[in-house]
PDB file of N, CA, C and O in Angstrom, chain B, residues numbered from 101:
ATOM      1  N   MET B 101      83.481  76.479 -50.835  1.00  0.00           N
ATOM      2  CA  MET B 101      82.216  76.644 -50.059  1.00  0.00           C
ATOM      3  C   MET B 101      81.447  77.718 -50.698  1.00  0.00           C
ATOM      4  O   MET B 101      80.223  77.608 -50.773  1.00  0.00           O
ATOM      5  N   HIS B 102      82.083  78.795 -51.187  1.00  0.00           N
ATOM      6  CA  HIS B 102      81.383  79.893 -51.832  1.00  0.00           C
ATOM      7  C   HIS B 102      80.700  79.410 -53.063  1.00  0.00           C
ATOM      8  O   HIS B 102      79.595  79.878 -53.336  1.00  0.00           O
ATOM      9  N   ARG B 103      81.235  78.549 -53.806  1.00  0.00           N
ATOM     10  CA  ARG B 103      80.570  78.079 -55.036  1.00  0.00           C
ATOM     11  C   ARG B 103      79.358  77.182 -54.733  1.00  0.00           C
ATOM     12  O   ARG B 103      78.358  77.213 -55.450  1.00  0.00           O
ATOM     13  N   TYR B 104      79.463  76.386 -53.663  1.00  0.00           N
ATOM     14  CA  TYR B 104      78.315  75.555 -53.278  1.00  0.00           C
ATOM     15  C   TYR B 104      77.082  76.482 -52.843  1.00  0.00           C
ATOM     16  O   TYR B 104      75.931  76.244 -53.210  1.00  0.00           O
ATOM     17  N   LEU B 105      77.426  77.529 -52.049  1.00  0.00           N
ATOM     18  CA  LEU B 105      76.400  78.312 -51.537  1.00  0.00           C
ATOM     19  C   LEU B 105      75.788  79.152 -52.700  1.00  0.00           C
ATOM     20  O   LEU B 105      74.581  79.392 -52.666  1.00  0.00           O
ATOM     21  N   SER B 106      76.523  79.590 -53.681  1.00  0.00           N
ATOM     22  CA  SER B 106      76.078  80.258 -54.856  1.00  0.00           C
ATOM     23  C   SER B 106      75.137  79.347 -55.727  1.00  0.00           C
ATOM     24  O   SER B 106      74.096  79.786 -56.216  1.00  0.00           O
ATOM     25  N   THR B 107      75.538  78.131 -55.880  1.00  0.00           N
ATOM     26  CA  THR B 107      74.797  77.157 -56.645  1.00  0.00           C
ATOM     27  C   THR B 107      73.482  76.925 -55.918  1.00  0.00           C
ATOM     28  O   THR B 107      72.453  76.919 -56.593  1.00  0.00           O
ATOM     29  N   LEU B 108      73.422  76.740 -54.646  1.00  0.00           N
ATOM     30  CA  LEU B 108      72.256  76.473 -53.851  1.00  0.00           C
ATOM     31  C   LEU B 108      71.258  77.710 -53.964  1.00  0.00           C
ATOM     32  O   LEU B 108      70.066  77.506 -54.192  1.00  0.00           O
ATOM     33  N   LEU B 109      71.723  78.889 -53.816  1.00  0.00           N
ATOM     34  CA  LEU B 109      70.970  80.064 -53.947  1.00  0.00           C
ATOM     35  C   LEU B 109      70.336  80.251 -55.309  1.00  0.00           C
ATOM     36  O   LEU B 109      69.166  80.619 -55.422  1.00  0.00           O
ATOM     37  N   LEU B 110      71.134  79.987 -56.359  1.00  0.00           N
ATOM     38  CA  LEU B 110      70.644  80.062 -57.699  1.00  0.00           C
ATOM     39  C   LEU B 110      69.536  78.991 -57.938  1.00  0.00           C
ATOM     40  O   LEU B 110      68.487  79.279 -58.513  1.00  0.00           O
ATOM     41  N   SER B 111      69.806  77.787 -57.486  1.00  0.00           N
ATOM     42  CA  SER B 111      68.829  76.728 -57.628  1.00  0.00           C
ATOM     43  C   SER B 111      67.490  77.078 -56.974  1.00  0.00           C
ATOM     44  O   SER B 111      66.418  76.862 -57.539  1.00  0.00           O
ATOM     45  N   ALA B 112      67.594  77.607 -55.800  1.00  0.00           N
ATOM     46  CA  ALA B 112      66.420  78.035 -55.055  1.00  0.00           C
ATOM     47  C   ALA B 112      65.542  79.097 -55.757  1.00  0.00           C
ATOM     48  O   ALA B 112      64.312  79.063 -55.778  1.00  0.00           O
ATOM     49  N   ALA B 113      66.325  80.052 -56.335  1.00  0.00           N
ATOM     50  CA  ALA B 113      65.690  81.184 -57.093  1.00  0.00           C
ATOM     51  C   ALA B 113      65.036  80.708 -58.338  1.00  0.00           C
ATOM     52  O   ALA B 113      64.021  81.261 -58.762  1.00  0.00           O
ATOM     53  N   LEU B 114      65.607  79.666 -58.952  1.00  0.00           N
ATOM     54  CA  LEU B 114      65.039  79.143 -60.233  1.00  0.00           C
ATOM     55  C   LEU B 114      63.757  78.279 -59.887  1.00  0.00           C
ATOM     56  O   LEU B 114      62.769  78.323 -60.621  1.00  0.00           O
ATOM     57  N   ILE B 115      63.799  77.536 -58.810  1.00  0.00           N
ATOM     58  CA  ILE B 115      62.726  76.643 -58.490  1.00  0.00           C
ATOM     59  C   ILE B 115      61.468  77.351 -57.825  1.00  0.00           C
ATOM     60  O   ILE B 115      60.350  76.842 -57.912  1.00  0.00           O
ATOM     61  N   MET B 116      61.690  78.494 -57.187  1.00  0.00           N
ATOM     62  CA  MET B 116      60.686  79.143 -56.358  1.00  0.00           C
ATOM     63  C   MET B 116      59.454  79.486 -57.318  1.00  0.00           C
ATOM     64  O   MET B 116      58.355  79.128 -56.894  1.00  0.00           O
ATOM     65  N   PRO B 117      59.488  80.061 -58.420  1.00  0.00           N
ATOM     66  CA  PRO B 117      58.293  80.335 -59.218  1.00  0.00           C
ATOM     67  C   PRO B 117      57.510  79.081 -59.530  1.00  0.00           C
ATOM     68  O   PRO B 117      56.281  79.143 -59.568  1.00  0.00           O
ATOM     69  N   VAL B 118      58.137  77.963 -59.753  1.00  0.00           N
ATOM     70  CA  VAL B 118      57.481  76.717 -60.032  1.00  0.00           C
ATOM     71  C   VAL B 118      56.733  76.274 -58.817  1.00  0.00           C
ATOM     72  O   VAL B 118      55.592  75.825 -58.925  1.00  0.00           O
ATOM     73  N   ALA B 119      57.349  76.388 -57.639  1.00  0.00           N
ATOM     74  CA  ALA B 119      56.719  75.967 -56.383  1.00  0.00           C
ATOM     75  C   ALA B 119      55.518  76.794 -56.060  1.00  0.00           C
ATOM     76  O   ALA B 119      54.487  76.268 -55.642  1.00  0.00           O
ATOM     77  N   VAL B 120      55.640  78.121 -56.253  1.00  0.00           N
ATOM     78  CA  VAL B 120      54.538  78.999 -56.031  1.00  0.00           C
ATOM     79  C   VAL B 120      53.368  78.691 -56.916  1.00  0.00           C
ATOM     80  O   VAL B 120      52.239  78.665 -56.427  1.00  0.00           O
ATOM     81  N   ARG B 121      53.576  78.446 -58.235  1.00  0.00           N
ATOM     82  CA  ARG B 121      52.569  78.154 -59.181  1.00  0.00           C
ATOM     83  C   ARG B 121      51.900  76.842 -58.812  1.00  0.00           C
ATOM     84  O   ARG B 121      50.673  76.759 -58.872  1.00  0.00           O
ATOM     85  N   ALA B 122      52.628  75.839 -58.444  1.00  0.00           N
ATOM     86  CA  ALA B 122      52.093  74.561 -57.978  1.00  0.00           C
ATOM     87  C   ALA B 122      51.147  74.696 -56.772  1.00  0.00           C
ATOM     88  O   ALA B 122      50.096  74.061 -56.694  1.00  0.00           O
ATOM     89  N   ASP B 123      51.571  75.544 -55.852  1.00  0.00           N
ATOM     90  CA  ASP B 123      50.782  75.773 -54.662  1.00  0.00           C
ATOM     91  C   ASP B 123      49.510  76.499 -54.959  1.00  0.00           C
ATOM     92  O   ASP B 123      48.502  76.276 -54.289  1.00  0.00           O
ATOM     93  N   LYS B 124      49.523  77.391 -55.976  1.00  0.00           N
ATOM     94  CA  LYS B 124      48.308  78.084 -56.481  1.00  0.00           C
ATOM     95  C   LYS B 124      47.392  77.186 -57.097  1.00  0.00           C
ATOM     96  O   LYS B 124      46.186  77.292 -56.876  1.00  0.00           O
ATOM     97  N   ASP B 125      47.905  76.217 -57.931  1.00  0.00           N
ATOM     98  CA  ASP B 125      47.066  75.162 -58.550  1.00  0.00           C
ATOM     99  C   ASP B 125      46.393  74.235 -57.482  1.00  0.00           C
ATOM    100  O   ASP B 125      45.244  73.829 -57.657  1.00  0.00           O
ATOM    101  N   ASP B 126      47.113  73.913 -56.392  1.00  0.00           N
ATOM    102  CA  ASP B 126      46.600  73.069 -55.393  1.00  0.00           C
ATOM    103  C   ASP B 126      45.468  73.809 -54.644  1.00  0.00           C
ATOM    104  O   ASP B 126      44.511  73.156 -54.229  1.00  0.00           O
ATOM    105  N   ASP B 127      45.534  75.100 -54.460  1.00  0.00           N
ATOM    106  CA  ASP B 127      44.434  75.878 -53.861  1.00  0.00           C
ATOM    107  C   ASP B 127      43.240  75.746 -54.685  1.00  0.00           C
ATOM    108  O   ASP B 127      42.167  75.528 -54.123  1.00  0.00           O
ATOM    109  N   HIS B 128      43.301  75.852 -55.932  1.00  0.00           N
ATOM    110  CA  HIS B 128      42.117  75.726 -56.930  1.00  0.00           C
ATOM    111  C   HIS B 128      41.564  74.351 -56.721  1.00  0.00           C
ATOM    112  O   HIS B 128      40.360  74.231 -56.492  1.00  0.00           O
ATOM    113  N   ARG B 129      42.348  73.303 -56.780  1.00  0.00           N
ATOM    114  CA  ARG B 129      41.800  71.971 -56.602  1.00  0.00           C
ATOM    115  C   ARG B 129      41.169  71.638 -55.242  1.00  0.00           C
ATOM    116  O   ARG B 129      40.137  70.976 -55.136  1.00  0.00           O
ATOM    117  N   ARG B 130      41.869  72.150 -54.197  1.00  0.00           N
ATOM    118  CA  ARG B 130      41.257  72.011 -52.894  1.00  0.00           C
ATOM    119  C   ARG B 130      40.003  72.709 -52.690  1.00  0.00           C
ATOM    120  O   ARG B 130      39.131  72.164 -52.014  1.00  0.00           O
ATOM    121  N   ASN B 131      39.813  73.863 -53.202  1.00  0.00           N
ATOM    122  CA  ASN B 131      38.669  74.727 -53.140  1.00  0.00           C
ATOM    123  C   ASN B 131      37.540  74.317 -54.142  1.00  0.00           C
ATOM    124  O   ASN B 131      36.438  74.865 -54.119  1.00  0.00           O
ATOM    125  N   HIS B 132      37.854  73.373 -54.980  1.00  0.00           N
ATOM    126  CA  HIS B 132      36.988  72.921 -56.075  1.00  0.00           C
ATOM    127  C   HIS B 132      36.471  74.084 -56.962  1.00  0.00           C
ATOM    128  O   HIS B 132      35.301  74.148 -57.338  1.00  0.00           O
ATOM    129  N   VAL B 133      37.392  74.966 -57.261  1.00  0.00           N
ATOM    130  CA  VAL B 133      37.112  76.107 -58.222  1.00  0.00           C
ATOM    131  C   VAL B 133      37.307  75.596 -59.686  1.00  0.00           C
ATOM    132  O   VAL B 133      38.387  75.155 -60.079  1.00  0.00           O
ATOM    133  N   LYS B 134      36.302  75.675 -60.388  1.00  0.00           N
ATOM    134  CA  LYS B 134      36.458  75.238 -61.885  1.00  0.00           C
ATOM    135  C   LYS B 134      36.931  76.454 -62.623  1.00  0.00           C
ATOM    136  O   LYS B 134      36.518  77.586 -62.368  1.00  0.00           O
ATOM    137  N   ARG B 135      37.794  76.180 -63.526  1.00  0.00           N
ATOM    138  CA  ARG B 135      38.300  77.254 -64.417  1.00  0.00           C
ATOM    139  C   ARG B 135      38.005  76.784 -65.934  1.00  0.00           C
ATOM    140  O   ARG B 135      38.143  75.628 -66.335  1.00  0.00           O
ATOM    141  N   TYR B 136      37.630  77.741 -66.607  1.00  0.00           N
ATOM    142  CA  TYR B 136      37.325  77.496 -68.124  1.00  0.00           C
ATOM    143  C   TYR B 136      38.125  78.440 -68.981  1.00  0.00           C
ATOM    144  O   TYR B 136      38.337  79.609 -68.659  1.00  0.00           O
ATOM    145  N   TYR B 137      38.553  77.885 -70.076  1.00  0.00           N
ATOM    146  CA  TYR B 137      39.396  78.740 -70.987  1.00  0.00           C
ATOM    147  C   TYR B 137      38.526  79.256 -72.126  1.00  0.00           C
ATOM    148  O   TYR B 137      37.816  78.505 -72.795  1.00  0.00           O
ATOM    149  N   ASP B 138      38.608  80.506 -72.309  1.00  0.00           N
ATOM    150  CA  ASP B 138      37.934  81.187 -73.468  1.00  0.00           C
ATOM    151  C   ASP B 138      38.857  81.270 -74.609  1.00  0.00           C
ATOM    152  O   ASP B 138      39.758  82.108 -74.579  1.00  0.00           O
ATOM    153  N   ARG B 139      38.716  80.465 -75.632  1.00  0.00           N
ATOM    154  CA  ARG B 139      39.523  80.359 -76.750  1.00  0.00           C
ATOM    155  C   ARG B 139      39.668  81.752 -77.510  1.00  0.00           C
ATOM    156  O   ARG B 139      40.748  82.234 -77.852  1.00  0.00           O
ATOM    157  N   ASP B 140      38.486  82.295 -77.712  1.00  0.00           N
ATOM    158  CA  ASP B 140      38.467  83.547 -78.474  1.00  0.00           C
ATOM    159  C   ASP B 140      39.254  84.672 -77.816  1.00  0.00           C
ATOM    160  O   ASP B 140      40.024  85.390 -78.455  1.00  0.00           O
ATOM    161  N   SER B 141      39.037  84.788 -76.561  1.00  0.00           N
ATOM    162  CA  SER B 141      39.763  85.888 -75.872  1.00  0.00           C
ATOM    163  C   SER B 141      41.028  85.444 -75.274  1.00  0.00           C
ATOM    164  O   SER B 141      41.768  86.258 -74.722  1.00  0.00           O
ATOM    165  N   ARG B 142      41.331  84.134 -75.359  1.00  0.00           N
ATOM    166  CA  ARG B 142      42.547  83.647 -74.839  1.00  0.00           C
ATOM    167  C   ARG B 142      42.808  83.935 -73.320  1.00  0.00           C
ATOM    168  O   ARG B 142      43.899  84.346 -72.925  1.00  0.00           O
ATOM    169  N   ASP B 143      41.817  83.713 -72.549  1.00  0.00           N
ATOM    170  CA  ASP B 143      41.923  83.895 -71.077  1.00  0.00           C
ATOM    171  C   ASP B 143      41.164  82.928 -70.351  1.00  0.00           C
ATOM    172  O   ASP B 143      40.324  82.229 -70.917  1.00  0.00           O
ATOM    173  N   TRP B 144      41.436  82.838 -69.002  1.00  0.00           N
ATOM    174  CA  TRP B 144      40.778  81.838 -68.168  1.00  0.00           C
ATOM    175  C   TRP B 144      39.767  82.556 -67.294  1.00  0.00           C
ATOM    176  O   TRP B 144      39.934  83.712 -66.904  1.00  0.00           O
ATOM    177  N   HIS B 145      38.738  81.828 -67.014  1.00  0.00           N
ATOM    178  CA  HIS B 145      37.602  82.388 -66.080  1.00  0.00           C
ATOM    179  C   HIS B 145      37.353  81.392 -64.964  1.00  0.00           C
ATOM    180  O   HIS B 145      37.210  80.204 -65.253  1.00  0.00           O
ATOM    181  N   GLU B 146      37.295  81.778 -63.785  1.00  0.00           N
ATOM    182  CA  GLU B 146      36.924  80.885 -62.621  1.00  0.00           C
ATOM    183  C   GLU B 146      35.375  80.983 -62.571  1.00  0.00           C
ATOM    184  O   GLU B 146      34.743  82.027 -62.729  1.00  0.00           O
ATOM    185  N   TRP B 147      34.822  79.695 -62.319  1.00  0.00           N
ATOM    186  CA  TRP B 147      33.394  79.589 -62.270  1.00  0.00           C
ATOM    187  C   TRP B 147      33.076  79.633 -60.770  1.00  0.00           C
ATOM    188  O   TRP B 147      33.269  78.653 -60.051  1.00  0.00           O
ATOM    189  N   ASN B 148      32.572  80.826 -60.305  1.00  0.00           N
ATOM    190  CA  ASN B 148      32.257  81.021 -59.035  1.00  0.00           C
ATOM    191  C   ASN B 148      30.822  81.489 -58.902  1.00  0.00           C
ATOM    192  O   ASN B 148      30.034  81.410 -59.845  1.00  0.00           O
ATOM    193  N   GLU B 149      30.500  81.971 -57.734  1.00  0.00           N
ATOM    194  CA  GLU B 149      29.055  82.530 -57.495  1.00  0.00           C
ATOM    195  C   GLU B 149      28.877  83.681 -58.463  1.00  0.00           C
ATOM    196  O   GLU B 149      27.872  83.713 -59.173  1.00  0.00           O
ATOM    197  N   ARG B 150      29.793  84.621 -58.531  1.00  0.00           N
ATOM    198  CA  ARG B 150      29.631  85.779 -59.350  1.00  0.00           C
ATOM    199  C   ARG B 150      29.530  85.402 -60.879  1.00  0.00           C
ATOM    200  O   ARG B 150      28.770  86.033 -61.613  1.00  0.00           O
ATOM    201  N   GLU B 151      30.266  84.422 -61.320  1.00  0.00           N
ATOM    202  CA  GLU B 151      30.087  83.972 -62.668  1.00  0.00           C
ATOM    203  C   GLU B 151      28.797  83.297 -62.895  1.00  0.00           C
ATOM    204  O   GLU B 151      28.220  83.423 -63.975  1.00  0.00           O
ATOM    205  N   ASP B 152      28.320  82.598 -61.950  1.00  0.00           N
ATOM    206  CA  ASP B 152      27.003  81.862 -62.097  1.00  0.00           C
ATOM    207  C   ASP B 152      25.894  82.839 -62.244  1.00  0.00           C
ATOM    208  O   ASP B 152      24.966  82.643 -63.029  1.00  0.00           O
ATOM    209  N   LYS B 153      25.995  83.976 -61.429  1.00  0.00           N
ATOM    210  CA  LYS B 153      25.004  85.032 -61.419  1.00  0.00           C
ATOM    211  C   LYS B 153      24.992  85.669 -62.776  1.00  0.00           C
ATOM    212  O   LYS B 153      23.919  85.919 -63.324  1.00  0.00           O
ATOM    213  N   ALA B 154      26.168  85.948 -63.351  1.00  0.00           N
ATOM    214  CA  ALA B 154      26.246  86.554 -64.749  1.00  0.00           C
ATOM    215  C   ALA B 154      25.689  85.681 -65.798  1.00  0.00           C
ATOM    216  O   ALA B 154      25.040  86.127 -66.744  1.00  0.00           O
ATOM    217  N   TYR B 155      25.977  84.309 -65.601  1.00  0.00           N
ATOM    218  CA  TYR B 155      25.399  83.357 -66.574  1.00  0.00           C
ATOM    219  C   TYR B 155      23.931  83.284 -66.484  1.00  0.00           C
ATOM    220  O   TYR B 155      23.253  83.237 -67.510  1.00  0.00           O
ATOM    221  N   ARG B 156      23.409  83.273 -65.312  1.00  0.00           N
ATOM    222  CA  ARG B 156      21.885  83.393 -65.138  1.00  0.00           C
ATOM    223  C   ARG B 156      21.325  84.599 -65.849  1.00  0.00           C
ATOM    224  O   ARG B 156      20.318  84.524 -66.552  1.00  0.00           O
ATOM    225  N   ARG B 157      22.028  85.754 -65.642  1.00  0.00           N
ATOM    226  CA  ARG B 157      21.509  86.944 -66.278  1.00  0.00           C
ATOM    227  C   ARG B 157      21.550  86.849 -67.762  1.00  0.00           C
ATOM    228  O   ARG B 157      20.646  87.328 -68.446  1.00  0.00           O
ATOM    229  N   TYR B 158      22.572  86.244 -68.272  1.00  0.00           N
ATOM    230  CA  TYR B 158      22.781  86.061 -69.784  1.00  0.00           C
ATOM    231  C   TYR B 158      21.576  85.223 -70.255  1.00  0.00           C
ATOM    232  O   TYR B 158      20.896  85.603 -71.209  1.00  0.00           O
ATOM    233  N   LEU B 159      21.313  84.089 -69.590  1.00  0.00           N
ATOM    234  CA  LEU B 159      20.263  83.229 -70.082  1.00  0.00           C
ATOM    235  C   LEU B 159      18.891  83.956 -70.026  1.00  0.00           C
ATOM    236  O   LEU B 159      18.074  83.777 -70.928  1.00  0.00           O
ATOM    237  N   LYS B 160      18.639  84.751 -69.004  1.00  0.00           N
ATOM    238  CA  LYS B 160      17.423  85.490 -68.937  1.00  0.00           C
ATOM    239  C   LYS B 160      17.255  86.505 -70.135  1.00  0.00           C
ATOM    240  O   LYS B 160      16.187  86.641 -70.731  1.00  0.00           O
ATOM    241  N   GLU B 161      18.411  87.207 -70.434  1.00  0.00           N
ATOM    242  CA  GLU B 161      18.445  88.158 -71.512  1.00  0.00           C
ATOM    243  C   GLU B 161      18.225  87.450 -72.893  1.00  0.00           C
ATOM    244  O   GLU B 161      17.638  87.989 -73.831  1.00  0.00           O
ATOM    245  N   GLN B 162      18.734  86.237 -72.921  1.00  0.00           N
ATOM    246  CA  GLN B 162      18.503  85.457 -74.183  1.00  0.00           C
ATOM    247  C   GLN B 162      17.191  84.701 -74.132  1.00  0.00           C
ATOM    248  O   GLN B 162      16.944  83.924 -75.054  1.00  0.00           O
ATOM    249  N   ARG B 163      16.387  84.846 -73.211  1.00  0.00           N
ATOM    250  CA  ARG B 163      15.132  84.151 -73.040  1.00  0.00           C
ATOM    251  C   ARG B 163      15.353  82.645 -73.125  1.00  0.00           C
ATOM    252  O   ARG B 163      14.633  81.958 -73.850  1.00  0.00           O
ATOM    253  N   ARG B 164      16.302  82.140 -72.422  1.00  0.00           N
ATOM    254  CA  ARG B 164      16.561  80.721 -72.406  1.00  0.00           C
ATOM    255  C   ARG B 164      16.371  80.177 -71.017  1.00  0.00           C
ATOM    256  O   ARG B 164      16.546  80.932 -70.062  1.00  0.00           O
ATOM    257  N   GLU B 165      16.035  78.950 -70.839  1.00  0.00           N
ATOM    258  CA  GLU B 165      15.913  78.220 -69.546  1.00  0.00           C
ATOM    259  C   GLU B 165      17.238  78.075 -68.899  1.00  0.00           C
ATOM    260  O   GLU B 165      18.236  77.927 -69.605  1.00  0.00           O
ATOM    261  N   TYR B 166      17.317  78.106 -67.627  1.00  0.00           N
ATOM    262  CA  TYR B 166      18.561  77.742 -67.011  1.00  0.00           C
ATOM    263  C   TYR B 166      18.944  76.289 -67.225  1.00  0.00           C
ATOM    264  O   TYR B 166      18.124  75.374 -67.144  1.00  0.00           O
ATOM    265  N   HIS B 167      20.230  76.124 -67.500  1.00  0.00           N
ATOM    266  CA  HIS B 167      20.821  74.784 -67.587  1.00  0.00           C
ATOM    267  C   HIS B 167      22.218  74.900 -67.145  1.00  0.00           C
ATOM    268  O   HIS B 167      22.824  75.965 -67.263  1.00  0.00           O
ATOM    269  N   ASP B 168      22.768  73.818 -66.626  1.00  0.00           N
ATOM    270  CA  ASP B 168      24.035  73.774 -66.069  1.00  0.00           C
ATOM    271  C   ASP B 168      25.126  74.228 -67.105  1.00  0.00           C
ATOM    272  O   ASP B 168      25.124  73.743 -68.236  1.00  0.00           O
ATOM    273  N   TRP B 169      26.004  75.105 -66.739  1.00  0.00           N
ATOM    274  CA  TRP B 169      27.104  75.526 -67.624  1.00  0.00           C
ATOM    275  C   TRP B 169      27.876  74.480 -68.232  1.00  0.00           C
ATOM    276  O   TRP B 169      28.074  74.474 -69.447  1.00  0.00           O
ATOM    277  N   ALA B 170      28.322  73.599 -67.466  1.00  0.00           N
ATOM    278  CA  ALA B 170      29.214  72.431 -67.863  1.00  0.00           C
ATOM    279  C   ALA B 170      28.559  71.613 -68.994  1.00  0.00           C
ATOM    280  O   ALA B 170      29.284  71.021 -69.794  1.00  0.00           O
ATOM    281  N   LYS B 171      27.161  71.553 -69.095  1.00  0.00           N
ATOM    282  CA  LYS B 171      26.433  70.805 -69.990  1.00  0.00           C
ATOM    283  C   LYS B 171      26.052  71.525 -71.255  1.00  0.00           C
ATOM    284  O   LYS B 171      25.487  70.957 -72.189  1.00  0.00           O
ATOM    285  N   ALA B 172      26.404  72.877 -71.247  1.00  0.00           N
ATOM    286  CA  ALA B 172      26.013  73.680 -72.399  1.00  0.00           C
ATOM    287  C   ALA B 172      27.013  73.241 -73.673  1.00  0.00           C
ATOM    288  O   ALA B 172      28.151  72.789 -73.547  1.00  0.00           O
ATOM    289  N   ARG B 173      26.398  73.456 -74.764  1.00  0.00           N
ATOM    290  CA  ARG B 173      27.103  73.105 -76.033  1.00  0.00           C
ATOM    291  C   ARG B 173      28.383  74.123 -76.083  1.00  0.00           C
ATOM    292  O   ARG B 173      28.372  75.205 -75.495  1.00  0.00           O
ATOM    293  N   ARG B 174      29.374  73.695 -76.777  1.00  0.00           N
ATOM    294  CA  ARG B 174      30.621  74.517 -76.872  1.00  0.00           C
ATOM    295  C   ARG B 174      30.187  75.903 -77.595  1.00  0.00           C
ATOM    296  O   ARG B 174      30.562  76.985 -77.143  1.00  0.00           O
ATOM    297  N   GLU B 175      29.454  75.807 -78.632  1.00  0.00           N
ATOM    298  CA  GLU B 175      29.081  77.061 -79.335  1.00  0.00           C
ATOM    299  C   GLU B 175      28.301  78.075 -78.383  1.00  0.00           C
ATOM    300  O   GLU B 175      28.484  79.291 -78.442  1.00  0.00           O
ATOM    301  N   GLU B 176      27.439  77.477 -77.524  1.00  0.00           N
ATOM    302  CA  GLU B 176      26.746  78.298 -76.542  1.00  0.00           C
ATOM    303  C   GLU B 176      27.645  78.899 -75.486  1.00  0.00           C
ATOM    304  O   GLU B 176      27.422  80.026 -75.042  1.00  0.00           O
ATOM    305  N   GLN B 177      28.735  78.103 -75.049  1.00  0.00           N
ATOM    306  CA  GLN B 177      29.669  78.659 -74.196  1.00  0.00           C
ATOM    307  C   GLN B 177      30.485  79.798 -74.836  1.00  0.00           C
ATOM    308  O   GLN B 177      30.836  80.780 -74.182  1.00  0.00           O
ATOM    309  N   ARG B 178      30.773  79.631 -76.136  1.00  0.00           N
ATOM    310  CA  ARG B 178      31.481  80.758 -76.745  1.00  0.00           C
ATOM    311  C   ARG B 178      30.696  81.971 -76.892  1.00  0.00           C
ATOM    312  O   ARG B 178      31.257  83.062 -76.799  1.00  0.00           O
ATOM    313  N   GLU B 179      29.408  81.880 -77.121  1.00  0.00           N
ATOM    314  CA  GLU B 179      28.506  82.934 -77.209  1.00  0.00           C
ATOM    315  C   GLU B 179      28.427  83.713 -75.804  1.00  0.00           C
ATOM    316  O   GLU B 179      28.367  84.935 -75.668  1.00  0.00           O
ATOM    317  N   TYR B 180      28.441  82.785 -74.838  1.00  0.00           N
ATOM    318  CA  TYR B 180      28.337  83.384 -73.428  1.00  0.00           C
ATOM    319  C   TYR B 180      29.643  84.200 -73.085  1.00  0.00           C
ATOM    320  O   TYR B 180      29.582  85.271 -72.480  1.00  0.00           O
ATOM    321  N   TRP B 181      30.810  83.644 -73.499  1.00  0.00           N
ATOM    322  CA  TRP B 181      32.061  84.375 -73.143  1.00  0.00           C
ATOM    323  C   TRP B 181      32.081  85.725 -73.987  1.00  0.00           C
ATOM    324  O   TRP B 181      32.560  86.733 -73.467  1.00  0.00           O
ATOM    325  N   LYS B 182      31.582  85.763 -75.247  1.00  0.00           N
ATOM    326  CA  LYS B 182      31.593  87.021 -76.018  1.00  0.00           C
ATOM    327  C   LYS B 182      30.687  87.927 -75.229  1.00  0.00           C
ATOM    328  O   LYS B 182      31.069  89.085 -75.059  1.00  0.00           O
ATOM    329  N   TRP B 183      29.576  87.558 -74.744  1.00  0.00           N
ATOM    330  CA  TRP B 183      28.691  88.373 -74.032  1.00  0.00           C
ATOM    331  C   TRP B 183      29.312  88.827 -72.784  1.00  0.00           C
ATOM    332  O   TRP B 183      29.202  89.994 -72.408  1.00  0.00           O
ATOM    333  N   ARG B 184      29.983  87.906 -72.111  1.00  0.00           N
ATOM    334  CA  ARG B 184      30.502  88.251 -70.744  1.00  0.00           C
ATOM    335  C   ARG B 184      31.553  89.268 -70.864  1.00  0.00           C
ATOM    336  O   ARG B 184      31.639  90.130 -69.988  1.00  0.00           O
ATOM    337  N   HIS B 185      32.384  89.254 -71.892  1.00  0.00           N
ATOM    338  CA  HIS B 185      33.409  90.318 -72.014  1.00  0.00           C
ATOM    339  C   HIS B 185      32.809  91.707 -72.192  1.00  0.00           C
ATOM    340  O   HIS B 185      33.451  92.705 -71.865  1.00  0.00           O
ATOM    341  N   LYS B 186      31.606  91.776 -72.698  1.00  0.00           N
ATOM    342  CA  LYS B 186      30.928  92.996 -72.914  1.00  0.00           C
ATOM    343  C   LYS B 186      30.092  93.510 -71.668  1.00  0.00           C
ATOM    344  O   LYS B 186      29.697  94.673 -71.585  1.00  0.00           O
ATOM    345  N   HIS B 187      29.859  92.542 -70.713  1.00  0.00           N
ATOM    346  CA  HIS B 187      29.001  92.862 -69.581  1.00  0.00           C
ATOM    347  C   HIS B 187      29.819  92.480 -68.377  1.00  0.00           C
ATOM    348  O   HIS B 187      29.719  91.355 -67.886  1.00  0.00           O
ATOM    349  N   ARG B 188      30.626  93.397 -67.895  1.00  0.00           N
ATOM    350  CA  ARG B 188      31.442  93.224 -66.607  1.00  0.00           C
ATOM    351  C   ARG B 188      30.511  93.246 -65.383  1.00  0.00           C
ATOM    352  O   ARG B 188      29.334  93.591 -65.487  1.00  0.00           O
ATOM    353  N   ASP B 189      31.033  92.892 -64.293  1.00  0.00           N
ATOM    354  CA  ASP B 189      30.282  92.820 -63.032  1.00  0.00           C
ATOM    355  C   ASP B 189      29.899  94.209 -62.554  1.00  0.00           C
ATOM    356  O   ASP B 189      28.978  94.313 -61.744  1.00  0.00           O
ATOM    357  N   ASP B 190      30.512  95.240 -62.979  1.00  0.00           N
ATOM    358  CA  ASP B 190      30.139  96.559 -62.412  1.00  0.00           C
ATOM    359  C   ASP B 190      29.047  97.156 -63.180  1.00  0.00           C
ATOM    360  O   ASP B 190      28.637  98.276 -62.877  1.00  0.00           O
ATOM    361  N   ASP B 191      28.497  96.429 -64.244  1.00  0.00           N
ATOM    362  CA  ASP B 191      27.379  96.881 -65.009  1.00  0.00           C
ATOM    363  C   ASP B 191      26.153  97.003 -64.089  1.00  0.00           C
ATOM    364  O   ASP B 191      26.007  96.141 -63.222  1.00  0.00           O
ATOM    365  N   ASP B 192      25.318  97.933 -64.197  1.00  0.00           N
ATOM    366  CA  ASP B 192      24.118  98.004 -63.457  1.00  0.00           C
ATOM    367  C   ASP B 192      22.981  97.328 -64.128  1.00  0.00           C
ATOM    368  O   ASP B 192      22.185  97.927 -64.852  1.00  0.00           O
ATOM    369  N   HIS B 193      22.929  96.007 -63.853  1.00  0.00           N
ATOM    370  CA  HIS B 193      21.722  95.196 -64.366  1.00  0.00           C
ATOM    371  C   HIS B 193      21.122  94.367 -63.245  1.00  0.00           C
ATOM    372  O   HIS B 193      20.145  93.650 -63.463  1.00  0.00           O
TER     373      HIS B 193
END
């Protein structure tokens, strides 16, 4: 009996992180949060209202017309992420 209980507890401990991660991914899908990977900085960014505001500020500083982020060329997205890492939300702009 002790062996079965130990096996059950060990199995639960090993599966728990996977279950928590899957639940977190489901939350992103349910809330329709888009995530983008920044290859140069090797990190993920959630595209939300705050990110959209920063993107609009970036386009304004670059004297470019607004266009949808998802339709931007890959090179333009890379330029934006470089800019974004230098301009955090707490900057006074």
